[in-house]
C-alpha positions in Angstrom: 117.6 -11.3 5.6 116.8 -12.2 9.3 113.7 -12.5 10.7 112.7 -11.8 14.3 111.4 -14.2 16.9 107.8 -12.7 16.7 108.0 -12.9 12.9 109.3 -16.8 13.0 106.3 -17.5 15.6 103.5 -16.1 13.1 105.2 -18.1 10.0 104.8 -21.4 12.2 101.3 -20.5 13.4 100.0 -19.9 9.8 101.8 -23.5 8.8 99.8 -25.0 11.3 96.2 -24.0 9.9 94.7 -26.8 7.7 95.2 -25.6 4.1 91.8 -24.3 2.4 90.8 -26.8 -0.6 90.2 -25.0 -3.9 86.9 -24.0 -5.2 85.8 -26.6 -8.1 83.9 -25.2 -10.8 80.2 -25.3 -10.5 78.5 -28.8 -10.2 74.5 -29.4 -10.1 73.2 -29.3 -6.6 76.1 -26.8 -5.3 74.9 -25.1 -2.4 75.3 -21.1 -2.8 75.6 -18.4 -0.6 75.6 -14.6 -1.7 75.1 -12.4 1.3 72.2 -10.2 1.2 71.2 -11.0 -2.7 68.8 -13.5 -2.9 67.3 -12.6 -6.3 70.0 -12.0 -9.2 69.2 -11.0 -12.6 71.8 -11.9 -15.4 71.7 -9.8 -18.7 73.6 -10.6 -22.1 73.5 -7.0 -24.3 72.8 -7.5 -27.7 70.7 -5.1 -30.1 68.7 -7.7 -31.7 68.9 -10.5 -29.2 69.4 -9.3 -25.3 69.4 -12.5 -23.1 68.1 -12.1 -19.6 67.5 -14.9 -16.5 66.3 -14.4 -13.4 67.4 -16.8 -10.6 66.4 -17.1 -6.5 69.0 -18.9 -4.4 67.8 -21.8 -3.0 68.7 -25.3 -1.7 69.7 -27.6 -3.1 69.8 -25.6 -6.4 68.8 -22.3 -7.2 65.6 -21.6 -8.6 65.0 -20.0 -12.0 62.3 -17.4 -12.0 62.5 -16.1 -15.3 64.5 -16.3 -18.5 64.1 -15.1 -22.3 65.5 -13.2 -25.4 64.6 -9.6 -26.0 64.4 -10.5 -29.6 64.2 -7.2 -32.2 63.5 -7.8 -36.2 66.6 -6.7 -38.3 64.2 -4.6 -40.3 63.6 -2.4 -36.9 65.8 0.9 -36.7 68.4 0.8 -33.8 66.1 3.5 -31.8 63.4 1.0 -31.6 65.1 -2.1 -30.7 66.6 0.5 -27.6 63.6 1.3 -26.3 62.1 -2.4 -26.3 65.2 -3.4 -24.3 64.6 -1.0 -21.9 60.7 -1.4 -21.6 61.1 -5.1 -21.1 64.0 -5.0 -18.5 61.8 -2.3 -16.6 58.9 -5.1 -16.9 61.1 -7.7 -15.7 62.6 -5.7 -12.7 59.1 -4.7 -11.4 57.8 -8.4 -11.8 60.5 -10.4 -10.0 62.3 -7.5 -8.1 66.0 -8.5 -8.1 68.4 -6.7 -6.0 71.6 -7.3 -8.0 72.8 -7.4 -11.6 75.3 -9.3 -13.5 76.0 -8.2 -17.2 78.5 -9.7 -19.4 82.0 -7.8 -20.0 82.9 -5.9 -22.9 84.7 -8.4 -25.2 87.1 -7.1 -28.0 85.4 -6.3 -31.5 87.3 -5.9 -34.9 84.2 -4.3 -36.4 84.1 -0.6 -35.0 80.6 -0.4 -36.1 79.7 -3.6 -34.3 81.1 -2.4 -31.3 79.2 0.7 -31.5 75.9 -1.1 -31.9 77.1 -3.3 -29.0 77.7 -0.1 -26.6 74.2 1.2 -27.5 72.4 -2.1 -26.4 74.5 -2.3 -23.5 74.2 1.7 -22.6 70.5 1.1 -22.6 70.1 -2.2 -20.5 72.5 -0.7 -17.8 70.6 2.4 -17.8 67.2 0.9 -17.2 69.1 -1.2 -14.5 70.7 1.8 -12.9 67.4 3.6 -12.9 65.9 0.7 -10.7 68.7 0.9 -8.1 70.4 -2.0 -8.7 74.1 -3.1 -8.2 75.5 -3.9 -11.2 78.4 -6.2 -11.7 80.5 -7.5 -14.7 81.9 -10.7 -15.3 84.4 -11.9 -18.4 82.7 -14.2 -20.9 85.7 -16.7 -20.2 85.4 -16.7 -16.6 81.7 -17.6 -16.8 82.4 -20.4 -19.3 85.2 -21.7 -17.0 82.8 -21.6 -13.9 79.7 -23.0 -15.5 81.6 -25.8 -18.1 85.1 -25.9 -16.6 86.3 -24.7 -19.8 87.1 -21.0 -20.9 86.5 -21.5 -24.8 83.5 -23.5 -24.5 80.7 -23.3 -27.3 77.2 -21.8 -26.2 75.5 -25.2 -26.2 77.8 -26.6 -23.9 77.0 -23.6 -21.8 73.3 -24.1 -22.6 73.1 -27.7 -21.6 75.2 -26.9 -18.4 72.8 -24.2 -17.5 69.9 -26.7 -18.1 71.4 -29.7 -15.8 72.2 -27.0 -13.0 68.7 -25.3 -12.7 66.9 -28.5 -13.6 65.0 -26.9 -16.5 62.6 -28.9 -18.6 64.3 -27.6 -22.0 67.6 -26.1 -22.8 67.1 -22.4 -22.6 67.9 -20.2 -25.8 71.6 -19.2 -26.2 71.2 -15.6 -25.4 69.1 -16.8 -21.8 71.5 -19.5 -21.3 74.4 -16.9 -21.1 72.2 -14.4 -18.9 71.6 -17.7 -16.5 75.3 -18.8 -16.5 76.1 -14.9 -15.6 73.7 -15.3 -12.6 74.8 -18.5 -11.4 78.5 -17.5 -11.9 77.9 -14.4 -9.6 76.2 -16.3 -7.0 79.5 -18.7 -6.9 81.9 -15.5 -7.0 80.0 -14.0 -4.0 79.9 -17.2 -2.1 81.6 -17.3 1.4 84.1 -19.4 -0.3 85.0 -16.9 -3.1 88.5 -15.6 -3.3 88.3 -12.6 -5.4 85.9 -9.7 -5.5 83.7 -8.9 -8.7 84.2 -5.8 -10.9 81.3 -3.5 -9.7 80.2 -1.0 -12.4 
């Protein structure tokens, strides 16, 4: 198939431009840009242990404002756990004033009952975030592990150790809190000026 002289000229111009380097997986000390969102809430919903983490974008590394796990006893009714999730997240939102939330994407669950319970916890958490008017995005677990550790099937302890290193934390965060902080860090990377794909908004 033939091309016009104008099309050939545009092809030559594109080839003359310097190639863009690939964006590496996160490294400690990386500079992050995330538009107008300076305070990011990461959220890993679960009925008995919802992890959360709040970071503020700064140089040379992001600053950790808060992280923890909303723990609920196995003896509690599900409704009581859902109330605690909502109330705790409201407190976090009021105290730290994040403008965006990134939540772990839904994973495949073989057990229908487990999927329903996870859905209830996720719904309670998202309702509290949505009530505050935040933008909400989701990221797949494998994508977060790839960004933080460089391996999409990394174990939780590997994620936690890398998060500790990246945020210069004195201690390794709990697994659920580490996952939440990893979500926030990955979202910041995805929305940097070097990001190539748009995050999924929900």
